N, C-alpha and C positions, 0 to 999 in steps of 0.2 A: 527550365522545364515547366510544363503546365501541370499543376498538382491539385488534387483534392485532399482534404484533411478531415479525418473523423476522430474526435476525441471528446472527452467530457470533463474530467477533473484536473486538478493542478498539475498532475504528473505530465499531462500532454502539452502544457503551456510553453515550456522552453523550446520544444520541437517546433511548435507553430510559429513562435517568434523568429527562430533561426531560419526556418524554411521560407517564411514570408520575406525575409531580407535577401534571400538568395534566388528565389524562384517566383513564378506567378501562381498564386493560390486562387484557383478559379471558383472553389466552393468549399465551405466549411460545414461539416455535419456534426451536430452535437445533440444530446438527448433533450427532450422537451422540458421546459420549465415546470417544476413540480412544487407543491406546497411543502414547506419544511418549518421546523421549529414550533414553539408554543403558539405563535400567532398564525401558523399555517400560511405565511406569506409565500408567494411564488419565489422559488430559488432559481437563480440564473447560474448556469454552469460557468466554471472558470474559463473554459475554452470559448464560450459565447462572449463573455466579457472582453477577452483579449481580441477576439475576431472583430468585434464592433469597434474596439479602440484602434485596430489596424485598418478599419474601413473595408473589411472583407465580407462577402455575401454569406449569410448564415441560413442553413436549413435545419429543421428540427423534426424529422419524421418520427412518429411513434414506433415504426417498424420499417426495416429495409426490405420486407417481403412483399410490399405492395407495388403495383405498377407505377404509382405516382412517385415513390421514392427512387425506383430504378430509373425512371425518366429524368429525375433531377440529376443523377450521376451521369447519365448518358448525355444530357444536354451540356454538361460542363466540359466535355471533350478533354479529359485529363490524360496525361501520360501515365500517371500512377496515383493511387489513393493511399495516403499515409494514415495508418490507424494506430492510435495510442490510447489505450484504456477507454475505448468508446462505450462499451457496456451494452451494445446491441449486436445481435448475430447478423453477420453478412452472409446472405444465401449465395449459392454457387452462381446464380444469375448476376449478382453484383460483382463477385470476384473476377468475372471474365470481361467486364466492361473496359477498365483502363488498359492502355496499351501494354504496360509492363506489370499489370496486375495490382494487387493490394499488398502493401508492405507494412508489416506490423513491428512496432517497438515493444518488446516484451521484457519485463523487469525480472529476468532470471537467466541463468545459464542453462538453456534448454538442452536435454529434455527434462531437467529437474524443474519442478514446480510449474508445470503447465496449469493454466486456469486463472481464477479470479483474484487470488490474494497471495502472489508469490513473495512479496516483501515480508508480510507478517509470518507466513509459514516458514520462511528461511530462518527468521529470528526465533520462532518457537522451537524449531528443530535443533537450534544451536549450530547452524551451519557456519563454517569458518570463512566462507566467501559467498558473494552473490555477484550479480553483473547484469548486463543487458545483452539481449540477442535481437538482431534484426532478421526477420524471416519473411519469406513470401507466404501469404496466407492461402490455405486450401480448406476443404470442407471440414476436416478434422479439427479438434480443439488444440490449437498451438502445435500442430504436427508438421507444418510445412518446412521446406528446405531453408537452411540458414545462409544468410549473406555475410554477416559479420557478428562477432561477439566480443565483449570486453569484460574483464572481471574486476572486482574490487573486494578487498578484505572487509570482513565485518568485525569492527572493533568491539571490545568487551562492553562498552557503555553505549553503543549505538542503539538508538530508538528507531521505530518504524519511520518517524518523520525525518530523522537524520539520513537514514539509508535511502528513503524515498527521494530526498532532494539531490543526493549524489547521483542516483540512477537516472533521474529525470534529465539532469544536465548531460550525463554521459549518453543517454539515449538520443538526445538532440544532435550531439556531435556525430554519433555513429550513423544515424540515418542520413545525415547530410553527406557523410563520406560514401555511404552505400549508393546514394543517388548519383554522385559523381562517377562512381565505378560503372553503374548501369549506363549512364550517358556515354561514357568512354568505351563501352564494350568490353570492359575488363572484369566485370563482376563474376565471382565464382560462387555457385550455390552448392552447399554440402547438405546431404540428407542427415537428419538427426539420428543419433545412435539408437539402436533398438533396446539397449539396456539403460538402466538408471532413470527410468521414467517415474516421476511422482506427480501428484495432482494437488494443487493449492485450492482447496474448496473455499468458498466464500465464508468470511468470518461471521459467526452467529453471536448475538449478544450474550447468550448463556455462557460462552467461552470466557467472558470477561470475569466471571465469578472465581475468586481465588479459593482453591482447596488447600488449606494449610497442612494437610497430610503430605503434600508433595514436598520435594526437596527445595531448599532455599534457591538453588541454581535454577530449577524449573520455574519457580514463581518469578524470579528475576527476569527470565526470558519472557514470561507472560506480561509483566509490567512494561518492558521495553517494546514488545511486539504490538501492544495495544495503546501505545502513546503516539498519536493523540486520539485515536478512535479504536474501539469504544471505551477505553480506559479500564484497566484492571480494577476490580472493586471487591470489598468485603463489607461486613456490617459491624458497627460499633454502637452499643446501647440501642439497638433496634433501628439505627439510621444507616443509610448507605454511606460508605466511606471509599472514595476513589483514591487509588495509589498512583501517583504520577511519576515518582522516581524512587528507586530503592537500589540496594546492592547486597549481594550475599556476603556474609562475614566469614573470615577465616576462623571458624570456631568448630570444635569437635561435635559430632552428632550428640544431640541431647536425648537421653532415654530416661525420662523422669516422669512417673505417673502423676506427680503433683503439678507438672507443667505440660499439659497436653498441647498439641499443635494449635497455633492461634493465640497462645498466651503471650502477653507483653512481658518480656524478660527484664527490660530496662527502658527508660524513657529520659533522654537527656537532650541538650541542645545539638548534640552530634547526630542524633537520630533515634528512632523508635525501633528497638530490637525485638523481633517477634520469633518465637519458637516455631520451627517448621518440622515436617516429618523427618527431615535430615538437615541439620545445620540451623543457622539463624539468618533471617532477612532483616536488614536495617532499612526502615522506611525513611526517606529523605524529604519527600513532599507529599502532602495528602490534602484531600478536599471533601468536606461534608456537603451533602446535597443542598443546593441553593446558595452555596457560599463559594468564595474564590479559593484556588489552590494556595496552600501555605507551606513554607519550609517547616521542618520539624520543630525548630525552636519557637517559631511563631505559633504553630498549632498547639504546642504544649502550654502556652500562656493561658489558654482558655479551657484546657482539658487535662484531667489527671488520668494517666494511662497505666502507670505501674500496676501490674497484677491483673489488668483487664484482659479480656479474651475476645478476639475477633472471630466471627463466624461467617460461613459462606453466605453470599447475598442471594 
């Protein structure tokens, strides 16, 4: 098939690689290079890097709502445009150009978690499972009919990175199968259920701040959902302290006025145990601003924490 591909981050790369091996990719669309980091050097998207490595033509329109961007897609003469975490809105004029329309790889079991951050929201909510849905795009936000879906359980220690990697690989396989079905004329489209709709709003940096009044289980979800970005954080002696890994402990609720939430109950090589609104959270890996992440045993070699209290960042 003659395909276009629109994607930006790492999530889209496995699909681009697989489809490039099976089909003719006529055009790759990705977001423009943008300044990033302390030095504000131009950041090249993961999809652009892979497309250039594969020798594919790359286009980087700032918007798909311009006549120039629409002309690029029209000129590619594609059977379908595959979209995976592109990050730009495709207007109705663009959706109607490819022969079989625009096919989206979405990292949730629709209609749960429509929107920008389905992986993180599933973890924050404590969902037992996630998955990938292949859907035909329409004007609404992730509302189109579904071609295929596949689920995966969310393990107790899954981070956003771990779940992301599984879903990215799953999405590549599933979209390849969907294209085979389309080409063979056996694809079946199913409308999304009207019930069970939830929205996965974009993650804000303020959400990374730990509120120790919450339960250990809730904070654990926050740590896993925000690993690797933006990383859950608290403050220790006035400094930012990022929490990369932690686990809730099988401990009874602590109701002791002498140990308010955020107080370090104990600090050993096994971990840093912190009193929460309900239960205890054991910190396993932490990072002070400007330094590298350290396992609890290493961190404690340079810091005394017993009796200390963490505060919101």
